[in-house]
C-alpha positions, -999 to 999 in steps of 0.1 A, spaced: -192 263 -306 -164 271 -330 -163 254 -364 -133 229 -369 -122 247 -399 -112 280 -383 -77 269 -370 -67 256 -405 -78 290 -419 -57 308 -393 -27 287 -403 -31 296 -439 -31 333 -434 6 335 -421 16 314 -452 -3 337 -475 12 368 -459 47 352 -462 43 345 -500 30 381 -504 62 395 -489 84 372 -508 67 384 -541 71 421 -529 107 416 -518 116 400 -552 99 425 -573 114 454 -552 150 439 -555 145 433 -593 135 469 -598 164 482 -578 188 460 -599 172 472 -631 176 510 -621 212 504 -612 219 487 -646 201 516 -662 220 541 -644 252 525 -654 242 526 -690 234 563 -687 265 572 -668 288 583 -699 260 602 -716 251 621 -685 286 635 -681 300 636 -716 289 654 -748 269 634 -773 284 639 -808 256 622 -829 221 638 -834 204 606 -822 228 597 -795 206 607 -766 176 587 -779 197 555 -784 213 558 -751 179 562 -734 165 533 -753 193 511 -743 190 521 -706 153 513 -707 159 479 -724 186 471 -699 161 479 -670 135 456 -684 157 428 -693 172 430 -656 138 433 -641 123 406 -660 153 382 -652 153 389 -614 115 392 -610 110 357 -625 111 326 -603 126 307 -631 160 315 -646 165 323 -683 201 334 -691 218 351 -662 242 327 -643 248 327 -607 215 346 -600 212 332 -565 248 327 -557 261 360 -545 284 379 -548 293 368 -584 270 391 -602 274 418 -576 312 418 -582 307 419 -620 283 448 -617 307 467 -593 336 460 -615 319 472 -647 304 501 -629 338 512 -615 353 509 -650 327 531 -667 328 556 -639 365 560 -637 368 562 -675 340 587 -677 358 610 -651 391 606 -669 375 615 -702 356 645 -688 388 659 -676 395 668 -714 362 687 -717 355 702 -683 383 697 -658 374 698 -623 394 689 -590 377 654 -590 384 647 -626 420 660 -624 425 637 -594 414 606 -613 433 616 -643 466 618 -622 458 584 -606 452 569 -638 485 583 -652 502 567 -623 484 533 -630 494 536 -666 530 540 -658 530 508 -640 507 487 -663 520 500 -696 551 479 -705 562 461 -737 540 431 -747 513 441 -721 476 441 -731 477 479 -726 506 484 -750 487 463 -777 456 487 -773 478 516 -780 494 498 -811 459 492 -823 454 530 -828 459 543 -864 492 558 -873 478 594 -874 463 593 -840 471 625 -820 494 624 -789 465 635 -767 443 606 -780 472 581 -774 477 592 -739 439 592 -731 437 556 -745 468 545 -726 454 558 -693 419 545 -699 431 511 -709 452 508 -679 425 518 -654 400 494 -670 426 465 -668 434 471 -633 397 473 -623 392 439 -640 422 425 -621 409 438 -588 375 423 -596 390 388 -603 410 391 -572 380 400 -551 361 368 -564 391 346 -557 392 360 -522 355 351 -520 362 315 -531 393 308 -512 388 326 -479 350 330 -477 343 295 -490 319 306 -519 292 291 -525 288 270 -494 282 301 -472 250 309 -491 234 276 -484 227 249 -511 238 255 -545 212 250 -571 228 241 -604 195 246 -624 189 281 -610 225 294 -612 236 276 -643 205 278 -666 226 273 -698 243 242 -686 223 210 -690 236 184 -665 218 154 -683 234 160 -716 259 131 -718 293 126 -700 301 130 -664 289 164 -649 323 169 -630 343 163 -663 322 188 -684 324 215 -656 361 211 -653 364 213 -691 342 244 -693 359 261 -663 395 256 -677 383 267 -712 367 299 -698 399 307 -678 421 302 -709 400 323 -732 397 350 -706 435 352 -702 441 353 -739 413 377 -750 429 410 -738 458 401 -762 438 387 -791 411 415 -792 436 443 -803 453 421 -827 418 410 -844 408 447 -844 442 457 -860 437 430 -886 402 440 -894 411 475 -900 428 465 -933 393 455 -945 368 479 -927 369 513 -912 386 512 -877 367 519 -845 371 556 -838 383 560 -801 383 598 -805 346 597 -795 348 595 -756 317 574 -752 329 549 -778 363 548 -760 347 542 -727 324 512 -740 351 498 -761 377 497 -734 352 485 -707 341 455 -729 378 448 -737 385 446 -701 352 433 -685 344 404 -708 377 385 -701 374 391 -664 337 378 -665 349 346 -684 378 341 -659 352 344 -630 330 320 -647 358 295 -650 368 299 -615 332 294 -602 327 264 -625 358 247 -612 349 253 -577 314 238 -583 331 207 -598 353 204 -567 323 206 -544 305 177 -564 337 156 -561 338 163 -523 301 154 -520 306 122 -540 338 113 -519 319 119 -486 289 99 -498 312 71 -508 330 70 -475 297 70 -456 283 41 -475 316 21 -472 314 27 -433 278 16 -431 287 -15 -451 317 -23 -428 
């Protein structure tokens, strides 16, 4: 005669196996994300010369740090500071956009040191993009005006092309997210949206209506994101009167400076669009709930 506890034990085994597979999948995904971020940090150093003596050690340290921060964030069941962790494709688009900027700018800068067919092609494409994007009062023109008066013609042209490519890559990233929101219906296609997991820095209990706060934050992020490409060059130009200017003659400094100049505003605009979208979903949910209650009352 079999003991009555055996069926319950058999039921627990699939649950335990499922939990183990969930942990393995989460750890594997976090490790892959960490490796991709570390590779992104290493990309300019792998293709371009390092000018400082400790440059290689610093880059390797930053890559390891980026790996561990990304791994710890995505391997944890609880969020810490990365937003929209469980609401793809926000962070995927951010990563692809930043990786594209760094890769394109690395190949363009490498064309000045060791030109190949690939680098020449990217340089030519970048030149065509610059001819379209570089016009009076554009953010790219402001970046060029930020350069010192004694900058060489070669450096000015390199900065012009790199800034144009980075800015267009940022616009494409924003456009891809707008497509995901307007056409693909983000984030409803990914299931229920967890505000605590995807917005860990947003406290919904901190006074005021949640919708009003989300709408205010969204509009503020979009406004700042639009203005930053114009404000950053002006601020840098103003600070050069009191401190040494940033030397964009170093190719790695040029890549990271222009990538940050283009990526940070794009990331803020995407956050603003996402926040407004979440606020609209909450309004629709409230309206549907109110309609259902009024129908039941009637």
